[in-house]
N, C-alpha and C positions, 0 to 999 in steps of 0.2 A: 756645525750648526744643525740643529735638529729640525728637519723639514716636516715632521709629522705634527698635524694639528692636534688639539686636545681630543677631539671626537674621534679622530683616526687612531690615536694611541690608545684611547679607552677601548675601541673595538678590537684592536690587535691584542691588547692584554686580556680581553674577555675571550677571545678565540684561544689564546694560549692556555688559559685556565680550563676551558672546555676540553681541549685535546689532551691535557695532562690528567684530566678526571673523566675520560670519555665513558667509561663504563658506568659511573655513578650518574653522569649527565643523562646517558641513554635510559637508565631505569627510572630516574626522576621525571624525565619528559614523558615516558609512557604512563606512569602513574598519574601525574597532573593532567595529562591529556584525556585520561580516562575518567577522571573525577567527575566532570559534569553529567556523565551518562551512567554513573554507578548506582543511581537511585537512592543515594543517601538522603537526598531530598526528592520525594516521589515526583516523577515526570510523566507518570501514566503512559509509559511506552516500554516496548522490549528492545533488547539490544539488537542493533542492526550492524551488518558488516561495515558499512560505510562510515560508522562512527569510529572505527579503528584505523582508518586511513592515516590521520594525522598522529595519533599515538604510536602507530607502528614505527615511525621515524626513529623513536627512542629505542625500540627493540633492535632495529637494524644498526644503530649507533653502538649499542651495547655488544652486539655480535661482532661488529668491526673491531671494537676495542679488545674483545677476547681473542680474536684471530691474530692480532698484532703480537701477542705473546707466544704463539704457537711456533713461529719460525719455520723449521723444516716441515713440520706437520700442517702447515698452512694450506697447501694445495689440497691435501686429503680432507681437511676440515671443510673447506669451501665446496669441495665436490660432494661430500656427504650432505651438506646443508642444502645444496641445489637439488640433489636427489630426493630429500625429504620433502621440500617444498613442491617439487614436481609430482610426487606421489600423493601428497595432500590435495593438490589442485585436481589431479585425475579422479580422485575419489569423490570429490564434491561436484564435479561436473554433471553427473546424472541428475542432481537435485534441480539443476537449472534447465532441464530438458523442456519443460513446459510449465504452465500455471498449475496443472494438477499436481505434479511431482514437488514443485516449490511449496505450495500451500500445505500439502500433506507432511512435508519435512518440518515446516514451521509448527504445525499442530502437535507433532510428536513431542516438542519441547515446551509448547505453550498451549495446552489443549483448550483453554479458555479464551484464546485470542479470537475476538469476534471478526476482526479484519481479515484474518487468515481463513476462517471458516466461510465468511461471505465470499472471499476470492476463490475458494475451492468449489463452492456451490455454483458460482457463475462460470467457472471453468467446465464443470460437469454439464451445466445447462448448454453451454455453447457446443459441447461435444455431442449433445443429444442424450446424455445419461441422466434423464430427468428424475428417475427414481432415487439415484444416488445423491443428486442435488437436493432433493426434497428431504431425504433423511438427514443431511447435514444441517439443514436449516430449521427443521421442525423442533420446537422447544428451545431454540437458540434465542437469547436476548442479549442486548448489550446496554452498558450504562450510558452510551453515547447515543442521543437522538438521531444524529446524522448517519449512524450506522443502522439503527433500528428501522428507519423508514426504508433503507435499501434492502434489508432482510425481508420486510413485508412486500416490497415491490417485486423482488425476485421470486418469492413464493407465489405471488399472483401470476407471474409469467409462467411459472412451472404448471400451476393448475390449469391455466389457459391452455397450454400445450397438451396437457393430459386430458382435456375434454371436460373440465369442471369449471365453467364460467362463473357460477354462482359462488364458489369458494374463491375464485380469482378476484371477484368483485369485492368480497369481504376483506381480502388482503390489501387491495388498493385502497379501500376506504381507511384501513388502519394506517397505511402509509401516509395518506393525505392528513390524517388527524395528527400524526406525529410530526410531520414536516409540511405544513400548508404551502410553503413557498416553493415546493418542488414542481416544476413544470412537467417533468417526466411522469410522476406519480399522478398528477392532475390529468394528463393526457390519457394514460392507461386507464384511470377511473372513468373518464368521460367516454371513451370508445367502448369500453366494456359495458358500461351502463346503457349506451346507445344500443349495442347489439343484443343485450339481454332483455331489456324492458321496452325497447321501441322509442320512436321519435316523440310520442306524446309525453311519456314519463321524462324523457330527456329534457324537453322544454318546460314542463311543469316544475321539475325540480331545480330549474335555473342553471343546469349544467351546460347550457348553450354558451355560457361566458368562458368556459374552461379552454376551449380551442384558441381564444384570442391571446391567452397567456404564453402561447407556444410560438407566436409569430416572431420572426427575427432570428437571431443567432442561435437561441435554444432549439427552435424547431429544425434549423438547418443542421445543427449538431446530432440531433436524435433521429433525423429522417422522418419526422412526423408532420412536417409543415404542410404538405400537400393534403394528407388525410384530414388534418384538423381544419384547414380552410374549406375543404369540400363539406365537411360536416356543418361548419359554421354557415356555409352558404345555403345548405339544404334546410337548416333550421330556420333561417331568415325568410326563405322562400315559403315555408310551411306556415310561418307566422303571418 
């Protein structure tokens, strides 16, 4: 009596077919898994390593199928394969040393990648290398507004550190025009305007309302809540 249910037998038959054609299955799995990210239909993104996690199962299956036919040479083959992957891992490790090395590596292969350029500039800025950060961002633009406002905001921070608040103000104004809903850009614009043109201009231009947008989680996240609430209180007292 056959105790195997229809679903169980079907699954067993499927596994048998896969193991009999493991090499073809592995190659097919890899190609099908890579298909959604191959930009046949543009997805406006670059290839990332994590996109290969699932397709790589097919590569390993194909390698396993190939090693089954080697018999006596199998240990040598597996040893060489392990050494190859170890060498490749060691050679790539320096790329992940920090944000500077990572984004410079990405820009080598995708020099027009605005996200990587912005990441590199921010890494330079955090390291105090403001001249290099500025050179990366000047003249850079992106088709994505959510990247463009960040470019202008970072340029504003760089000009501020370099002692040019007037140019910083222009950059923050551009950032707010591109993305009016950004609490970070609004905060930077408000405090720079306040410091550069004084309390009277701050009130007359209606910028006293900007600090209110930073109360709550946004202000906590960016560390500007105390400064914003202080500026708001000062404006209300002056009024």
